[in-house]
N, C-alpha and C positions, 0 to 999 in steps of 0.2 A: 837259733834253731839248728839242729844237726842236719847235715845232708843225708841223702839216702845211703851213700857209701859209708858214712860214719855210723849210721844206724845198723847197716849190715855187719860191720865189725863188732859193734856192741852186742848184737844178737848172739854172737858166738861165745860171749864171755859172761853169762849170768852167774852170779855167785850163789852157792848153796845157802848163804846167810840171808838172801833176799826172801821176802814174802812170796809164797807160791800162789798163783792165780790161774784158774782154768777158763779159757775163752774159746768159743767156736765162731767161725766166720762162715756164714751161708750167703752166697752171692750168685747172681745170674751173669756175672762177668768174671774175668780172670782175676783172682785175688791173692795169688801166691806171694807177690811182692808186697802187697799190703800187709799180709800176715808177717812177713819178714820185718817190715818197718815197725809193726806193732811190738815184736819181740825186742828190737833194738831200743825203741822208745821206752819200753817197760824196764829194761835193764838200766837205762840212764836214770830211772826213777827208783831204782833198788827194788824192782819187782822181777820175779822169775815167772815169766808168762808162758804157759803151755797152750799153744794154739792148735785147735782142731780145724783143719781146712776142709770144709765140705766139698763134695763133688760139684763140678761146674754145673750151674743152673739146675740144682736138685734141692731147692729150698723146701718145697712142700714135702717131698719124699723124706728128707732128713727129719722133719718135725713130726710127721704123721706116722711113720713106720715104727712100730714098737720095738723092732729089733735093730734099728739104725745105730750107727756108731755114735751119733749125737746123743741118743738116749742112754747108751751104755757109759759114755764118758762123763755124764752129769756135770756139764760146765757150770760155772758161776755166772757167766755172761754169754749171751749169744748175739752176735752182730748179724742183722738181717739187712741185706743190701740189694735192692732192685734198681737197676740203672734206668735213667730217663729214656735212653734209646730203646731198651727192651719194652718199657711201658708204652712208648710211642708206637712201636710195632704192633703190640697187642691192641692198642686203640685203633689203629688203621685197619686191623682185620675185622672190626665190628661193622655191621650194617649201620647206616645213618640213624635208624630208629632207636638204637641201643646206646649211642655214644653219650647222650646226656646223663646217663646213669653210671658211666664207667667208673668214676671216682668212688661213688657210694658202694658199688659192688666190690671194687678192689679193696677198700678199707674194711668192709665187712669180712672179706676173706682174711685180711691181716688179723682181725680180731679173733676169728675162728682158730687161726694158727697159734695166736697168743694163748688162747684158752687151752688148746691141746698141749702146748708146752708146759703150761702151769699145772696141768694134771699129772705130769710125769717128773718134773724137776722144779727146783726153786730158783732157776736161773732168771736173771734180769735180762730182758730183751733190749738191745740197743738197736733201734730201727733207724736206718738212714732215710732222711727225707729226700725230696726230688729237686735237684737243681733245675732252674727254668731253662727250657730249650724251646725255641720258636720253630714251629713247623713251616712257617712262611706261607701260610694259606690265607688267613684273614687280616694279618697285620694287627693294628691296635683294635680294630673292630671285633677281634676274637673275644674281647672282654664282655661284649654284649651278646655273645652267642653261647648259650649253655652247652651246646653239643660240640663246641670247638675244643681242640686239644689244649690250647692255652688255658681256657676256662677250667677244664677238667684237671689239668696238672695242678693249678693253684688250689683247686678244691681238695685234691688229694692231700696236700700239705696242711690245709686247715683241718681236715678230718683226722689226720694223724695227730695233730696237736690236741684235738678234743679227746682222742683215744688215750693219749699219754696222760692227759689230765684226769682221766677216770680210772687209771690203774696205777698201783704202786710198783708194779714189776715191769713197766714199759717206759723206756726213755728214748728220746730222739737224739740222733747224731745229726747236727744241723749242717749238712753238706751244702745246702742251698745258700746259707749265710756265708760260708767260706767262699763259694763261687762269687757271690756279690762283693766280698771284700777283696779278693785277689784277681778276679776276672776269669772268664772262661778260657781265654787264651793261655793263661798261666796254669790252669788246672788240668787241661786236657792235652793229649798228644794224639792228633787225629790219625796218624799212621798206625800207632799202637792200638787205637780203638778199632781200626778196620782189620789189621793183620793179626792182632793178639787178643782181641776182645777185652782190652783193658779200659775201664771207664775213666781212669785218671792217668795222667802222665807220671813218669817215675819221679820227676823233681817235685811233684805236688804230694806224693805219698807221705813224706814226713809231716806235712801240714795236717793231713787228715789223721794220721796216726797220733799226732800230738793231741788233737781235739778228742779223739776216741779215748785216750788214756786220761785226759782231763775228766771225762765223765766217769770212767772207772774209778779213778782216785777219789772223786767226790762221793761216789756210792760206798766206797770202802772206808769212808771217814777220814780221808787224807787231804781234804780240801783246805785251802788257806783261809784263815779266820781273822787275821789282824792286819790292818794297813797302818804303817808307821810313816808319818809325814814330816819332812823338813818344812821350814816356813819360808825364810827369805829366798826369793827366786825359785821357789817350788810351789807354794800356795799363793804367793803374790809376787809381783815384780818389784825388784829393788830390795833395799835393806832398811827395815823399819827403824832401827836405832839411828841411822844416818839420814834417811829421806823423810822421816816423820810420817804421820798418818796421811796428810794430804798428798805426799809425794810417791807413795807406793802405787804400783799399777794394779788396779782392780776395776771392775765395772767397765766403763767406756774409755778410761784413761790409758793411752799407749797400747800395750799388748794385754791390757786388762781382760778382754774377753777370753783370751786363751787360759788365763789363770782362773777365771770364774768358771770356765768349763770343767777344769780339774776339780774344783770345789764341788760343783754340782754332782759330778760322778761320785766323789767321796761321800757326799750326803746321801745319795741313793744307796750306796753300799751300806752305810750305817743303818738306814731304814730297813735294809734286808737282813741285817744281823751281823755284818762284818764290823769288828771292833776297830775304832779309830784311835790312834795315839799320836802324840807329837814328840819329836826329838829335834830340838833346836839349840844351837849355840848362840844364846841370847840372854839378856837379862829377862827373868821371868815376868817382871812387871811390864816391860816393853812388849814382849810377845803376847801376853794376855790382853793388853790394851787394844791391839788390833782386832781381836775377836769381840771385845766388848763395845768398841766405839766406832769402828769403820762401817759406814752405812752400806757398803757394797760387799761385805763379807757374807757368803752363803753359809759357811760353817760357823757355829757359835760354840762357846765353851761347853754347853750342855751336850754337844755332839762328841766330845772328846772324852774317852774313858780314862786315859792316863796322859798327863801333861808333863813332859820333861823339858825344861828350859834351864840352861846353865852352861858352865864351861867344862863340864865333864865330857869325856869322849862319847861319840855316838854309840860305840860298842857298849859302854857302861849304861847309857840310856836304854838300849835294847834289852840288856840283861835285866834291868829293873822292870821294864814293861812286861817282859816274859814272866817274871816272878809274880807280878800282880795278876796277870791274866791267867797264868797257869796252863799255857799250851806249849807245845814244842816249838823250837825255833823254826822248824820246817813249816809251821803254820803261819809264818809272818812274811810280809812284803815290806820292803824299805824303799822309799822314794826320796831321792836327794839330788839336787842339781849339781853337786860337787863330785867330780870324778875321784878326788882324793878321799872323801868320806865314803863313797861307794866301795872303793878298793879296800879301805881299812875294815869295813864291815865284812866284806867277802872273805878277807884273810882271817879274821878272828872268829867269825860265825858263818861258816860255809853253808850251813843248812838254811839260812835266811835267803829268801828270794830277793835279789837286788837287780832290778832291770837297769840296763845301760841306757839312760834317758837321752833323747836327742838334745843337742845344744840349743836348738831353736824352740822356744816355748810353744809356738803354734803347732809344732809337730808332735808334742808330747801326748796329747789326748788321743789322736788317731793311733799312735804307737801303742799306748796302753790298751786300747780297745782290742787291737789285734792279738795281744798277748793272752787274753782270756784268763786273767790271773785268779779269778774268784768263781770258778765253776761251782754250781750248786746241785745238790741231789734232792733237796727237800726245803720246805719253808714253813715255819710255824709261827704262831703268835709270840712264842717265847724268843724266837730269833730277833724279832723287832725290838725286844726289851734288853738286849744284851749289853748295850752301853750303860744303861742304868744299873745293871747288876754290878759292873766293875766300878762305877762311881760309888755305889754303896759299899763295895769291898774296901775301898780306900777309907771310908768312914769307920769300918770295923777295925782296920789296922790301927787307926788313930786311937780307938778305944782300948785296944790290946796294949799299946805302948811297948817300949823296948824290953821291959823286965817284969811286966805284971804276971801274977799267978795265973796259969791256964784255967783253973777252976773258976776264979773270979771273972775272968774274961768270958768264959762260956756261959756262966750264970747271968752275966750282964747283958748277953745278947737276947735273952728272953725268947728262945726259939720254940716254934710250934711246927709239928709235922702232921701232914695229912696223908692218910693211908687209903689207897683205893685199889680196886682191880683195874683191868684194862677197860676203858670206855671209848665210845666214838670220839669223845673230845680229847682224850689224852693219847690215843693210839698213834697219831702221827709223830708226836714228840717221843713216845716210847720207842718207836721204830728208828727214829733219828738217833737216839742215844745208843741203841744196839749197833748201829752202823758206825758211829763216830767214836765211841769210848774205847780207848786203847790202854791207858795206863791203869786205871782202877777197873779192871775187867778180868774176872777170875778164869773164864774159859774162852773169851773172845768169840762167842757164837753170834753170828749175824742173823737177825730175824727181820724179814720184810713184814709189812702190815698184814698181808694175807696169812703168813705164818702165825703172827700174834693173835689174829682173830680166831684161828683154829685152836690155839692154845687156850685162849680165854673161854672157849666153849667146851673144852675137854674136861671130863670128870676126873681125869688122872693128873691134872695140873692145878697149882695154886699160883696165880699171877699177882704181883704186887707192884704198884707205882707209888713212889714216895715223893711228896712235895714238901719244901721247907721254907719257912719265913722267919724273920727275926725283927727286932725293933727298927732296923734300918730299911727293911723292904723284903720283897719276896724273891727267893732264889728260883722259884718255879719247880718243875719236875726234875729231880736230881738223882734218883736212884731207881733201878729196876731189878726185881728178883723174880725168878720163875722156879718154883719147886715142882718136881715130878715124883709121883708116887712110885716107889720101888719096894715091894713087899711091906715090911714093917717100918720102913724108913722113908724119908723124903729126900730126894737127890736134888742138889742145887744145880739146875741146868744153866741158869744165868744169874750172876750177881755182878752188877756194875754200878758205878757211881761217878757223878761229875766231880772232877778235881776241884771245882769251885768250893766244895764243902768239905774238903779234907780238914782233919783236925777239929771237927765240930762235934765229934762223938756220935755221928749218925750211924756208923757201923754197929755200935752197941745197941742203939735204939732199934735198928732194923732187925738185929738178931733176936731181941726180945719179942718183936712182932712175929717173926718166923717161928720161934719156939711155941708161942701161944697158938698159932694157926696149925702147926704140925701136931701138937697135942690134941687139938680139936678134931683132927682126922684120925686119932688113935695111933699115931706113929710113935715109935719108941726111940727114934734117933733121926739125926739129919746128917747126910753124907755130902761132903764138899770135895771139890777137885780143883786144882790149879794147873792149867795148861800153859806152860811158859811160852811167851813170845818175846821178841826183842824189845817190846815196849811195856810189858806189864810186870817187870821186876818189882815194882812198887808194892804189889800184893803177894809177893812170894811167901811172906810169913803171916798172911792174913788169918788163916784158920788157926794156926798155932797161937797167935795173939788172942784170939777169941775163945780159947779153951778147948778146941777140937783135939782129938787124939789121932796120931798118925797111924794109918793102917795100910801098909804097902804104898801105892800111889795115891790113895784117897785119904780123906780126913773124916773122923766120926765124932759126933756130939751126942752124948747120952742125955736124953731129955729127962730121965728120972732124977738125975743129980744136978741138972742145970739150975743155976741161980741167976736172977736178973742182974744185968751189968749196969754199972754207974753211967749215967749221962744226964744232961741238963736240957732235955727236949720234952716238951709236953705234947701229948697226942691230941689232935684236934677232934 
């Protein structure tokens, strides 16, 4: 982690090539140095962060005033931060008869502010929860007294979680958890709190800025999605080929509990939708045998999407894993006990996250928890099936073979596509795709669930959600298109597709569906636009390949002369 001085230097050197993001900070404490740390942390992540610093203790005014600078700047994210000390002061000012309802009234006000912000902007609210601070009045007995400060503080955090669960535009920055992990003494500077009204010490600002940008990255679709695991002395203690099954440390043997804990963590990540892969310099038979036969293994072969065991370099393993999964190297985390292997991967693939693991296995899991490697911004049923998708993809590759004709391969997949509008069931996944898809995304327009609900109910829009399956299994929802009526044509507001279904001919199928729908609305053409980003060069020629005609910065498809395109997908 960078120090505050390092972040301050980074904040001065954002590159024009970095993705631009607008964020506002509204706080009832002094937040100028927090904003500076955010800019530095963002630059370290290749983001150019424009930070609007709200006036000191003017949270309500900034949100509710229609002429406020916040409203005019239209940020993508708004950090709302009310300090525990200011909340305690407000609590103390209440008569005893009103204290038991303090938390409910406070969070109801937070909800009203969120509603007001949603009416004027599409910003995501990043609301800071409240670190625990004891007022020293009741001691532990405060937990039995609803009108006590401790009781109300904890209720505020519970109610904030419930509010976040009910809104797709409201996220929590878990400062309370960071205080629990690092300790209040490390997080605060009491002299600065009194003299400068700073809720955090300078040395702790990089910690909070890092966690803030973790959440921003996840919402922007830049979260890490794949965990690549070494085996010997990483997932278990010892060397399987030398120590044999009975000799490796797992379960209660030796340091086995430490390695079991790592496996339990990885298993939970897999259930959440993080893809697990193996990279091991080992005989494949020996490596797989541990998964198959050791009674204390938590992870099994069915949990692993891509299994690389052999004497190739770890760099080659990672390149193969990346080719199968189809994500960028910046979406991968590599864990290996060997400092040599870690250094080799960092040198060859600098985008891959390679934590410098502690030498002592018992320290590894606490270290990994603190890193917060896999921040999430959403969770759907399809996330939990992700490992199965990639195992099925391996079977598809086997069907394709090294030199088979593409037409024969596509025909043999026996693909079926389902075409729907936006529904309550698919809306979370649709929103997730609009946030995460970067490569096959023509305009990279990000839509929250609320935006998509409005589009779905709009007479001027045609929304489409495409799901695909084949003989090996279901890909799930893989493409989203939004058409917007513009005179006698339909404009493609959004066209994105999961890279898991590249080279399946789905683009041709989708265009046939769009043409049919546009003709049904009486349109004479479809207008497309490609807005280039550093990551979507893949679709630079998308419209030209599909037969659109270039007209200035746009592309036009004449529906009168359009003929259906070849594909091997049946409509369900």
